[in-house]
C-alpha positions in Angstrom: -120.6 -44.1 -141.3 -118.4 -46.8 -142.3 -117.9 -45.6 -145.8 -117.7 -41.9 -145.0 -114.6 -41.1 -146.6 -112.3 -39.1 -144.0 -112.8 -42.1 -141.6 -112.6 -44.9 -144.4 -109.0 -44.1 -145.9 -107.9 -43.2 -142.1 -109.1 -47.1 -141.6 -111.5 -46.2 -138.3 -114.3 -48.7 -139.0 -117.4 -48.2 -136.8 -118.1 -51.8 -135.5 -121.2 -50.7 -134.1 -123.9 -48.2 -132.3 -125.4 -49.1 -128.8 -129.2 -49.1 -128.9 -130.9 -45.6 -129.2 -127.2 -44.1 -129.8 -125.6 -44.3 -126.1 -122.4 -46.0 -127.4 -120.5 -46.8 -129.9 -117.5 -49.3 -130.5 -115.0 -48.2 -133.0 -112.0 -50.0 -134.5 -108.2 -48.5 -136.1 -106.5 -51.0 -138.1 -103.0 -50.6 -138.9 -102.5 -50.3 -142.9 -100.1 -48.7 -144.9 -102.6 -45.5 -145.7 -102.0 -44.7 -141.8 -98.7 -46.0 -141.2 -96.0 -42.9 -139.7 -92.0 -43.1 -140.4 -92.0 -45.5 -137.4 -94.0 -47.9 -138.8 -96.9 -47.2 -136.6 -100.5 -45.4 -136.4 -100.4 -42.0 -137.7 -101.1 -39.7 -134.5 -103.4 -37.9 -136.6 -105.5 -41.1 -137.1 -106.2 -41.8 -133.3 -107.4 -38.2 -133.1 -109.4 -38.0 -136.2 -110.8 -41.8 -134.7 -111.9 -40.0 -131.3 -113.1 -36.9 -132.4 -116.3 -37.0 -134.0 -118.2 -39.7 -131.7 -119.2 -37.7 -128.6 -120.7 -35.3 -130.6 -122.6 -37.3 -133.0 -124.2 -39.6 -129.8 -125.3 -35.9 -128.4 -126.6 -35.0 -131.4 -128.7 -38.1 -132.3 -129.8 -38.3 -128.7 -131.4 -35.6 -128.0 -132.7 -34.3 -132.2 -134.7 -37.8 -131.4 -136.1 -36.0 -128.1 -137.2 -33.1 -130.2 -134.0 -30.8 -129.5 -133.1 -28.4 -132.5 -128.9 -28.9 -131.8 -125.3 -27.0 -132.8 -123.0 -29.8 -131.3 -119.3 -30.2 -132.0 -115.5 -31.0 -130.5 -114.5 -27.8 -129.0 -111.3 -28.9 -127.8 -109.3 -32.0 -127.1 -106.2 -33.0 -125.7 -104.8 -36.1 -126.7 -101.6 -38.3 -124.4 -99.9 -41.1 -126.3 -98.9 -43.7 -124.2 -97.6 -46.7 -126.1 -96.7 -46.8 -130.1 -100.0 -48.0 -131.9 -97.8 -51.0 -133.8 -101.3 -53.0 -133.6 -104.8 -52.4 -134.5 -106.7 -50.6 -132.5 -110.0 -50.6 -130.5 -112.1 -47.8 -128.2 -115.5 -47.9 -126.9 -117.9 -44.8 -125.6 -120.9 -45.5 -123.6 -123.5 -42.4 -122.5 -124.6 -43.0 -119.0 -128.3 -42.2 -118.0 -126.6 -39.4 -115.5 -124.9 -38.0 -118.6 -127.5 -38.0 -120.7 -130.2 -35.9 -117.9 -127.2 -33.6 -116.9 -126.5 -32.8 -120.2 -130.2 -32.2 -120.8 -131.1 -30.3 -117.6 -128.3 -28.1 -118.2 -129.5 -27.1 -122.2 -132.9 -26.8 -120.6 -132.0 -24.3 -117.9 -128.4 -22.8 -119.4 -128.6 -23.6 -123.0 -125.3 -24.9 -123.7 -123.5 -27.7 -122.4 -119.8 -28.2 -122.2 -118.1 -31.0 -120.4 -114.8 -32.9 -121.2 -115.2 -36.6 -122.0 -112.3 -39.3 -122.0 -111.6 -41.5 -124.7 -108.6 -44.9 -124.3 -107.6 -46.4 -127.4 -106.6 -50.0 -126.5 -103.9 -52.6 -128.5 -104.6 -56.0 -129.6 -103.1 -56.8 -125.8 -105.5 -54.7 -124.2 -103.1 -52.0 -123.5 -103.5 -48.1 -123.4 -102.3 -46.2 -126.6 -104.0 -43.2 -126.4 -106.0 -41.3 -123.9 -107.7 -38.4 -125.0 -110.0 -35.7 -122.9 -112.8 -34.4 -125.7 -114.3 -31.5 -124.7 -118.1 -31.4 -126.1 -120.2 -28.2 -126.8 -123.6 -28.6 -127.3 -126.6 -25.5 -128.2 -129.9 -25.9 -127.6 -130.8 -23.3 -130.3 -134.2 -23.1 -129.1 -133.0 -21.8 -125.7 -134.6 -18.9 -124.3 -133.4 -17.1 -121.4 -136.4 -16.1 -119.2 -133.7 -14.4 -116.6 -132.9 -11.1 -118.4 
């Protein structure tokens, strides 16, 4: 994903994925490519950095379990707390409970929708941006037997 153009040109860098795709560590480098009028990182870059990773993690985890899925970010909200004047970073981690709950819902209801938080930090460890990313996962093999 390091060379995926929408991330590369916004200077969004995947540092590493955790084993089994249970997490990801991401850095956002401040550059003339993502600088705004105020000499801080453009808000769209921050939003773009957070958008794909929860869906990607869920897709990888459940595809490896044999599920046929449709996964995307359904909605998101963002709160800018401080100007992003330096390089930024964030980590996302899914717990065993997150995965077990999603799997239970996929097997009983056919679709899983939940919001997950993402905090993006500057080099001093201060939160610059907080997001809530609503994830939609549909089990394409689900058959509703309650009808």
